[in-house]
DRENVO-804520 format. One line per field, with one value per atom (N, C-alpha, C, O): residue number from 1; atom name; x, y, z. Coordinates in pm, whole numbers. Example, Ala and Ser with C-alpha at 12.3 -4.5 7.8 and 13.67 -1.06 7.14 Angstrom:
2
num <- c(1;1;1;1;2;2;2;2)
atome <- c(N;CA;C;O;N;CA;C;O)
u <- c(1319;1230;1320;1424;1285;1367;1290;1341)
v <- c(-569;-450;-330;-332;-225;-106;3;114)
w <- c(780;780;780;846;708;714;787;804)
END
This chain:
162
num <- c(1;1;1;1;2;2;2;2;3;3;3;3;4;4;4;4;5;5;5;5;6;6;6;6;7;7;7;7;8;8;8;8;9;9;9;9;10;10;10;10;11;11;11;11;12;12;12;12;13;13;13;13;14;14;14;14;15;15;15;15;16;16;16;16;17;17;17;17;18;18;18;18;19;19;19;19;20;20;20;20;21;21;21;21;22;22;22;22;23;23;23;23;24;24;24;24;25;25;25;25;26;26;26;26;27;27;27;27;28;28;28;28;29;29;29;29;30;30;30;30;31;31;31;31;32;32;32;32;33;33;33;33;34;34;34;34;35;35;35;35;36;36;36;36;37;37;37;37;38;38;38;38;39;39;39;39;40;40;40;40;41;41;41;41;42;42;42;42;43;43;43;43;44;44;44;44;45;45;45;45;46;46;46;46;47;47;47;47;48;48;48;48;49;49;49;49;50;50;50;50;51;51;51;51;52;52;52;52;53;53;53;53;54;54;54;54;55;55;55;55;56;56;56;56;57;57;57;57;58;58;58;58;59;59;59;59;60;60;60;60;61;61;61;61;62;62;62;62;63;63;63;63;64;64;64;64;65;65;65;65;66;66;66;66;67;67;67;67;68;68;68;68;69;69;69;69;70;70;70;70;71;71;71;71;72;72;72;72;73;73;73;73;74;74;74;74;75;75;75;75;76;76;76;76;77;77;77;77;78;78;78;78;79;79;79;79;80;80;80;80;81;81;81;81;82;82;82;82;83;83;83;83;84;84;84;84;85;85;85;85;86;86;86;86;87;87;87;87;88;88;88;88;89;89;89;89;90;90;90;90;91;91;91;91;92;92;92;92;93;93;93;93;94;94;94;94;95;95;95;95;96;96;96;96;97;97;97;97;98;98;98;98;99;99;99;99;100;100;100;100;101;101;101;101;102;102;102;102;103;103;103;103;104;104;104;104;105;105;105;105;106;106;106;106;107;107;107;107;108;108;108;108;109;109;109;109;110;110;110;110;111;111;111;111;112;112;112;112;113;113;113;113;114;114;114;114;115;115;115;115;116;116;116;116;117;117;117;117;118;118;118;118;119;119;119;119;120;120;120;120;121;121;121;121;122;122;122;122;123;123;123;123;124;124;124;124;125;125;125;125;126;126;126;126;127;127;127;127;128;128;128;128;129;129;129;129;130;130;130;130;131;131;131;131;132;132;132;132;133;133;133;133;134;134;134;134;135;135;135;135;136;136;136;136;137;137;137;137;138;138;138;138;139;139;139;139;140;140;140;140;141;141;141;141;142;142;142;142;143;143;143;143;144;144;144;144;145;145;145;145;146;146;146;146;147;147;147;147;148;148;148;148;149;149;149;149;150;150;150;150;151;151;151;151;152;152;152;152;153;153;153;153;154;154;154;154;155;155;155;155;156;156;156;156;157;157;157;157;158;158;158;158;159;159;159;159;160;160;160;160;161;161;161;161;162;162;162;162)
atome <- c(N;CA;C;O;N;CA;C;O;N;CA;C;O;N;CA;C;O;N;CA;C;O;N;CA;C;O;N;CA;C;O;N;CA;C;O;N;CA;C;O;N;CA;C;O;N;CA;C;O;N;CA;C;O;N;CA;C;O;N;CA;C;O;N;CA;C;O;N;CA;C;O;N;CA;C;O;N;CA;C;O;N;CA;C;O;N;CA;C;O;N;CA;C;O;N;CA;C;O;N;CA;C;O;N;CA;C;O;N;CA;C;O;N;CA;C;O;N;CA;C;O;N;CA;C;O;N;CA;C;O;N;CA;C;O;N;CA;C;O;N;CA;C;O;N;CA;C;O;N;CA;C;O;N;CA;C;O;N;CA;C;O;N;CA;C;O;N;CA;C;O;N;CA;C;O;N;CA;C;O;N;CA;C;O;N;CA;C;O;N;CA;C;O;N;CA;C;O;N;CA;C;O;N;CA;C;O;N;CA;C;O;N;CA;C;O;N;CA;C;O;N;CA;C;O;N;CA;C;O;N;CA;C;O;N;CA;C;O;N;CA;C;O;N;CA;C;O;N;CA;C;O;N;CA;C;O;N;CA;C;O;N;CA;C;O;N;CA;C;O;N;CA;C;O;N;CA;C;O;N;CA;C;O;N;CA;C;O;N;CA;C;O;N;CA;C;O;N;CA;C;O;N;CA;C;O;N;CA;C;O;N;CA;C;O;N;CA;C;O;N;CA;C;O;N;CA;C;O;N;CA;C;O;N;CA;C;O;N;CA;C;O;N;CA;C;O;N;CA;C;O;N;CA;C;O;N;CA;C;O;N;CA;C;O;N;CA;C;O;N;CA;C;O;N;CA;C;O;N;CA;C;O;N;CA;C;O;N;CA;C;O;N;CA;C;O;N;CA;C;O;N;CA;C;O;N;CA;C;O;N;CA;C;O;N;CA;C;O;N;CA;C;O;N;CA;C;O;N;CA;C;O;N;CA;C;O;N;CA;C;O;N;CA;C;O;N;CA;C;O;N;CA;C;O;N;CA;C;O;N;CA;C;O;N;CA;C;O;N;CA;C;O;N;CA;C;O;N;CA;C;O;N;CA;C;O;N;CA;C;O;N;CA;C;O;N;CA;C;O;N;CA;C;O;N;CA;C;O;N;CA;C;O;N;CA;C;O;N;CA;C;O;N;CA;C;O;N;CA;C;O;N;CA;C;O;N;CA;C;O;N;CA;C;O;N;CA;C;O;N;CA;C;O;N;CA;C;O;N;CA;C;O;N;CA;C;O;N;CA;C;O;N;CA;C;O;N;CA;C;O;N;CA;C;O;N;CA;C;O;N;CA;C;O;N;CA;C;O;N;CA;C;O;N;CA;C;O;N;CA;C;O;N;CA;C;O;N;CA;C;O;N;CA;C;O;N;CA;C;O;N;CA;C;O;N;CA;C;O;N;CA;C;O;N;CA;C;O;N;CA;C;O;N;CA;C;O;N;CA;C;O;N;CA;C;O;N;CA;C;O;N;CA;C;O;N;CA;C;O;N;CA;C;O;N;CA;C;O;N;CA;C;O;N;CA;C;O;N;CA;C;O;N;CA;C;O;N;CA;C;O;N;CA;C;O;N;CA;C;O;N;CA;C;O;N;CA;C;O)
u <- c(-874;-1017;-1087;-1045;-1189;-1264;-1398;-1467;-1434;-1565;-1649;-1606;-1769;-1859;-1950;-2007;-1963;-2048;-2157;-2131;-2280;-2392;-2464;-2462;-2527;-2598;-2746;-2792;-2819;-2963;-3033;-2970;-3168;-3245;-3237;-3268;-3195;-3188;-3087;-3087;-3004;-2908;-2764;-2740;-2672;-2530;-2462;-2510;-2351;-2275;-2141;-2081;-2093;-1965;-1889;-1946;-1757;-1672;-1592;-1523;-1601;-1529;-1443;-1493;-1314;-1227;-1259;-1253;-1293;-1321;-1470;-1511;-1550;-1695;-1755;-1726;-1838;-1909;-2045;-2119;-2081;-2210;-2294;-2247;-2413;-2507;-2589;-2660;-2581;-2646;-2762;-2745;-2877;-2992;-3027;-3105;-2972;-2999;-2874;-2767;-2885;-2770;-2717;-2597;-2798;-2751;-2656;-2553;-2693;-2605;-2474;-2367;-2482;-2360;-2267;-2146;-2327;-2243;-2179;-2063;-2256;-2199;-2087;-1987;-2105;-2000;-1876;-1764;-1894;-1781;-1710;-1587;-1787;-1727;-1649;-1540;-1704;-1635;-1504;-1401;-1509;-1388;-1283;-1164;-1325;-1227;-1168;-1050;-1251;-1199;-1098;-994;-1129;-1036;-906;-797;-917;-797;-717;-594;-784;-714;-646;-534;-713;-653;-529;-429;-533;-416;-305;-187;-343;-242;-178;-57;-259;-201;-113;-10;-151;-64;65;172;56;176;264;387;202;285;360;471;304;375;495;602;476;587;693;812;648;744;826;946;765;839;941;1055;901;995;1108;1224;1074;1177;1274;1395;1222;1308;1399;1517;1346;1427;1536;1650;1503;1603;1710;1829;1669;1765;1857;1977;1802;1886;1981;2096;1935;2021;2137;2251;2108;2213;2311;2432;2259;2343;2433;2552;2375;2456;2561;2672;2528;2625;2739;2855;2707;2810;2900;3022;2843;2922;3015;3132;2963;3043;3159;3272;3131;3237;3339;3459;3295;3388;3478;3598;3421;3503;3603;3716;3563;3655;3769;3885;3736;3840;3934;4054;3879;3961;4055;4172;4005;4089;4201;4315;4170;4272;4375;4495;4330;4423;4516;4634;4463;4548;4653;4769;4614;4710;4820;4938;4778;4873;4968;5088;4916;5000;5099;5216;5054;5143;5254;5369;5219;5318;5419;5539;5371;5461;5555;5673;5504;5588;5693;5808;5653;5749;5859;5976;5824;5924;6020;6142;5966;6052;6148;6265;6097;6182;6289;6404;6253;6350;6457;6575;6419;6519;6614;6734;6562;6646;6744;6862;6694;6780;6886;7002;6848;6945;7055;7173;7015;7113;7207;7328;7152;7235;7330;7446;7283;7369;7485;7599;7456;7561;7661;7780;7615;7705;7780;7900;7710;7771;7774;7810;7736;7734;7874;7972;7886;8018;8093;8035;8220;8302;8385;8491;8335;8408;8380;8289;8461;8442;8334;8284;8300;8199;8059;8037;7968;7827;7778;7789;7724;7676;7524;7467;7458;7313;7266;7342;7140;7084;6936;6878;6878;6739;6731;6802;6643;6628;6496;6467;6416;6295;6195;6134;6176;6079;6134;6058;6264;6329;6444;6509;6467;6591;6679;6628;6809;6896;7021;7063;7081;7207;7295;7248;7423;7519;7637;7691;7679;7787;7879;7834;8007;8109;8185;8235;8193;8265;8356;8317;8474;8562;8507;8447;8527;8477;8573;8533;8698;8796;8862;8937;8838;8899;9042;9069;9132;9272;9290;9299;9294;9316;9420;9456;9467;9560;9494;9561;9363;9287;9190;9129;9175;9082;8940;8911;8851;8713;8624;8636;8536;8445;8300;8267;8217;8072;8015;8035;7943;7882;7731;7674;7666;7523;7450;7497;7336;7251;7115;7061;7062;6928;6849;6894;6731;6643;6513;6455;6466;6342;6247;6282;6127;6027;5974;5931;5977;5927;5775;5720;5706;5559;5504;5413;5557;5498;5579;5526;5707;5790;5849;5914;5828;5883;6034;6086;6104;6250;6287;6226;6386;6440;6591;6651;6652;6796;6858;6794;6986;7064;7209;7250;7288;7429;7508;7455;7637;7725;7866;7894;7952;8091;8177;8154;8278;8366;8500;8517;8592;8722;8702;8620;8779;8766;8820;8902;8773;8827;8977;9026;9049;9196;9243;9337;9185;9231;9157;9040;9224;9165;9062;9052;8985;8885;8948;9058;8876;8926;8914;8809;9018;9015;9015;9013)
v <- c(3251;3239;3320;3432;3267;3334;3376;3298;3502;3551;3573;3638;3520;3539;3655;3663;3743;3860;3854;3838;3868;3870;4002;4064;4043;4170;4139;4069;4193;4171;4276;4362;4267;4363;4500;4517;4600;4739;4762;4869;4667;4682;4678;4652;4703;4701;4598;4565;4550;4453;4515;4586;4489;4541;4430;4341;4438;4345;4425;4520;4389;4459;4357;4281;4356;4258;4119;4090;4033;3894;3868;3758;3971;3950;4019;4136;3950;4009;4054;3975;4179;4231;4263;4326;4219;4258;4372;4354;4486;4605;4642;4657;4656;4697;4841;4901;4898;5037;5120;5092;5221;5304;5384;5414;5421;5494;5409;5456;5281;5188;5171;5161;5167;5152;5271;5255;5393;5511;5507;5543;5462;5454;5350;5372;5238;5135;5190;5167;5263;5321;5425;5431;5506;5606;5537;5581;5428;5353;5296;5302;5241;5185;5294;5269;5414;5521;5567;5601;5569;5604;5502;5537;5375;5269;5283;5269;5312;5328;5450;5444;5562;5681;5655;5701;5582;5549;5465;5487;5370;5287;5372;5354;5466;5553;5643;5665;5696;5784;5705;5756;5583;5500;5469;5471;5441;5414;5537;5526;5654;5776;5798;5850;5761;5770;5676;5712;5555;5461;5512;5493;5575;5631;5740;5751;5823;5929;5870;5918;5766;5700;5635;5644;5569;5509;5615;5592;5730;5838;5888;5914;5902;5948;5847;5885;5718;5614;5617;5605;5633;5641;5760;5749;5875;5994;5976;6021;5909;5885;5792;5816;5688;5596;5670;5653;5753;5830;5927;5938;5998;6093;6020;6070;5903;5824;5781;5784;5740;5701;5820;5803;5938;6058;6090;6120;6083;6113;6015;6055;5886;5785;5804;5784;5840;5865;5983;5979;6089;6206;6174;6223;6092;6051;5968;5987;5876;5794;5880;5857;5979;6070;6151;6168;6199;6276;6188;6233;6065;5973;5942;5933;5926;5900;6019;6001;6140;6259;6264;6294;6234;6233;6128;6154;6010;5903;5940;5914;6002;6045;6151;6146;6246;6350;6290;6331;6193;6128;6049;6052;5980;5903;5998;5967;6110;6209;6265;6284;6291;6342;6241;6278;6113;6008;6001;5990;6006;5999;6118;6102;6238;6357;6348;6388;6297;6283;6182;6204;6071;5972;6031;6006;6108;6170;6269;6271;6350;6447;6377;6418;6271;6195;6138;6148;6079;6021;6128;6106;6243;6350;6404;6432;6418;6467;6372;6415;6242;6145;6132;6111;6145;6128;6256;6253;6370;6493;6606;6718;6578;6683;6727;6661;6838;6889;6789;6730;6773;6679;6759;6812;6766;6836;6767;6685;6802;6744;6817;6764;6934;7011;6961;6906;6982;6952;7059;7178;7014;7105;7099;6990;7213;7219;7307;7386;7292;7377;7345;7261;7413;7389;7377;7445;7287;7267;7197;7093;7251;7186;7148;7041;7232;7201;7112;7063;7090;7007;7085;7166;7061;7107;6983;6874;7000;6884;6910;7024;6799;6802;6692;6583;6722;6624;6626;6733;6509;6502;6386;6277;6412;6309;6287;6382;6161;6127;6007;5918;6004;5888;5767;5780;5650;5527;5476;5399;5519;5475;5344;5288;5294;5167;5193;5296;5100;5110;5032;4910;5103;5045;5132;5239;5087;5174;5305;5407;5302;5422;5448;5354;5572;5606;5604;5671;5527;5514;5603;5606;5675;5765;5724;5665;5759;5740;5874;5976;5872;5993;5976;5886;6062;6049;6174;6286;6153;6264;6249;6139;6362;6368;6473;6586;6434;6525;6534;6432;6657;6680;6758;6864;6704;6773;6893;6880;7009;7130;7124;7169;7068;7063;6964;6998;6842;6739;6712;6656;6751;6725;6586;6549;6506;6369;6374;6460;6279;6269;6152;6045;6173;6068;6070;6177;5953;5947;5837;5738;5858;5759;5777;5887;5670;5677;5584;5489;5615;5532;5541;5629;5452;5457;5482;5426;5568;5603;5649;5660;5676;5727;5868;5944;5901;6031;6143;6118;6265;6381;6396;6344;6467;6475;6531;6475;6634;6689;6620;6585;6601;6531;6614;6735;6553;6626;6726;6705;6837;6937;6885;6834;6898;6846;6955;6927)
w <- c(-4620;-4601;-4709;-4738;-4767;-4873;-4817;-4753;-4843;-4799;-4923;-5019;-4920;-5035;-5002;-4893;-5098;-5079;-5184;-5303;-5137;-5230;-5215;-5109;-5319;-5316;-5327;-5418;-5231;-5231;-5316;-5377;-5319;-5397;-5335;-5218;-5414;-5369;-5258;-5198;-5230;-5121;-5173;-5290;-5085;-5120;-5032;-4924;-5079;-5001;-4964;-5044;-4842;-4796;-4727;-4664;-4740;-4668;-4568;-4605;-4442;-4336;-4263;-4181;-4292;-4228;-4277;-4396;-4184;-4216;-4236;-4272;-4212;-4214;-4334;-4360;-4406;-4520;-4473;-4412;-4500;-4459;-4581;-4675;-4578;-4683;-4627;-4527;-4688;-4636;-4728;-4849;-4669;-4749;-4722;-4797;-4617;-4583;-4613;-4558;-4699;-4737;-4620;-4617;-4524;-4405;-4324;-4275;-4311;-4240;-4316;-4255;-4448;-4529;-4507;-4497;-4501;-4477;-4338;-4322;-4238;-4104;-4095;-4028;-4163;-4166;-4236;-4190;-4346;-4418;-4330;-4328;-4256;-4167;-4056;-4020;-4003;-3899;-3953;-3886;-4073;-4134;-4155;-4135;-4195;-4216;-4083;-4076;-3976;-3844;-3797;-3741;-3818;-3779;-3857;-3801;-3986;-4069;-4024;-4020;-3991;-3944;-3810;-3788;-3722;-3592;-3610;-3541;-3700;-3726;-3785;-3753;-3873;-3933;-3828;-3831;-3735;-3634;-3538;-3492;-3507;-3423;-3497;-3437;-3626;-3705;-3715;-3714;-3724;-3732;-3601;-3604;-3490;-3362;-3359;-3311;-3411;-3420;-3517;-3494;-3624;-3721;-3656;-3683;-3572;-3504;-3408;-3399;-3336;-3244;-3323;-3283;-3434;-3519;-3569;-3572;-3610;-3658;-3547;-3570;-3425;-3313;-3279;-3252;-3281;-3254;-3363;-3333;-3487;-3596;-3583;-3606;-3545;-3524;-3407;-3411;-3303;-3189;-3227;-3188;-3302;-3348;-3439;-3428;-3528;-3619;-3542;-3571;-3444;-3366;-3283;-3266;-3229;-3154;-3245;-3205;-3367;-3463;-3497;-3509;-3513;-3542;-3425;-3445;-3303;-3184;-3172;-3145;-3190;-3181;-3293;-3271;-3410;-3521;-3491;-3518;-3435;-3402;-3291;-3294;-3194;-3089;-3146;-3110;-3236;-3300;-3384;-3386;-3452;-3532;-3444;-3478;-3332;-3240;-3184;-3173;-3149;-3098;-3206;-3177;-3329;-3439;-3461;-3489;-3449;-3463;-3353;-3380;-3229;-3118;-3140;-3118;-3185;-3210;-3322;-3313;-3426;-3538;-3493;-3531;-3412;-3362;-3274;-3283;-3190;-3105;-3189;-3160;-3291;-3377;-3454;-3471;-3499;-3567;-3472;-3511;-3348;-3249;-3223;-3214;-3210;-3186;-3304;-3286;-3424;-3544;-3551;-3583;-3522;-3522;-3414;-3437;-3296;-3187;-3225;-3197;-3287;-3330;-3433;-3428;-3525;-3627;-3563;-3598;-3469;-3401;-3317;-3317;-3244;-3164;-3252;-3220;-3362;-3454;-3509;-3516;-3548;-3601;-3494;-3524;-3370;-3263;-3235;-3218;-3230;-3200;-3315;-3291;-3438;-3553;-3587;-3614;-3585;-3636;-3534;-3568;-3410;-3307;-3270;-3306;-3198;-3160;-3071;-2980;-3100;-3024;-2924;-2957;-2804;-2698;-2566;-2555;-2464;-2332;-2253;-2154;-2295;-2224;-2260;-2368;-2169;-2198;-2295;-2269;-2407;-2509;-2511;-2507;-2517;-2519;-2633;-2688;-2668;-2772;-2793;-2724;-2888;-2927;-3077;-3151;-3122;-3265;-3293;-3233;-3382;-3429;-3321;-3330;-3220;-3115;-3005;-2922;-3005;-2904;-2841;-2908;-2712;-2651;-2636;-2609;-2653;-2650;-2568;-2548;-2522;-2448;-2505;-2538;-2516;-2565;-2471;-2442;-2421;-2323;-2358;-2394;-2345;-2369;-2240;-2180;-2195;-2072;-2099;-2174;-2040;-2060;-1985;-1878;-2042;-1978;-1873;-1786;-1878;-1779;-1815;-1734;-1934;-1974;-2022;-2084;-1991;-2033;-2162;-2162;-2268;-2400;-2470;-2421;-2584;-2657;-2699;-2714;-2717;-2752;-2638;-2586;-2600;-2492;-2548;-2647;-2483;-2527;-2440;-2317;-2506;-2435;-2461;-2564;-2365;-2382;-2425;-2359;-2536;-2589;-2575;-2636;-2495;-2466;-2512;-2492;-2573;-2618;-2552;-2540;-2508;-2448;-2524;-2540;-2570;-2643;-2565;-2527;-2540;-2465;-2556;-2607;-2575;-2656;-2579;-2464;-2641;-2575;-2562;-2461;-2662;-2661;-2559;-2483;-2557;-2471;-2345;-2249;-2342;-2226;-2223;-2125;-2327;-2330;-2350;-2421;-2284;-2295;-2385;-2377;-2470;-2556;-2537;-2533;-2525;-2502;-2587;-2622;-2620;-2692;-2652;-2614;-2659;-2623;-2714;-2770;-2726;-2806;-2745;-2663;-2786;-2744;-2866;-2974;-2848;-2958;-2900;-2779;-2989;-2940;-2889;-2940;-2787;-2723;-2812;-2901;-2788;-2861;-2831;-2730;-2918;-2904;-2770;-2712;-2720;-2593;-2479;-2494;-2366;-2251;-2180;-2205;-2092;-2017;-1922;-1870;-1900;-1807;-1665;-1626;-1588;-1451;-1349;-1229)
END
């Protein structure tokens, strides 16, 4: 929409919104200008309130993102620690079954944050060679989780104590 503004003799012309006013009295022109500045200030103060609310919402979203990130990081640390514990337990179980003491007695010990037990028992099968079950149990001292593995192999040279 186009507004045409004309200036009369000794008067001033003003455009206020959609309406063009021809002002011949300077006092009226000052009052209209003051009114326009009040309207502009009111709009600015209303906008500043919205800006404050927008800033608060933005801070709330940012803090929520930080909290969720920290929770995810903590969960990732726990998962990593559990995976490391499982890997260490598997390594210890494998070492105990392959290179652990070969005896009929139950052998126990502690190593690397784990307590362990190693036991050899005869299977009772009648073969040319006596087959034994060799079982290892590893217990994490920190978490209390149990890990176990077993294998079958030839029995130690001396028989079990009866």
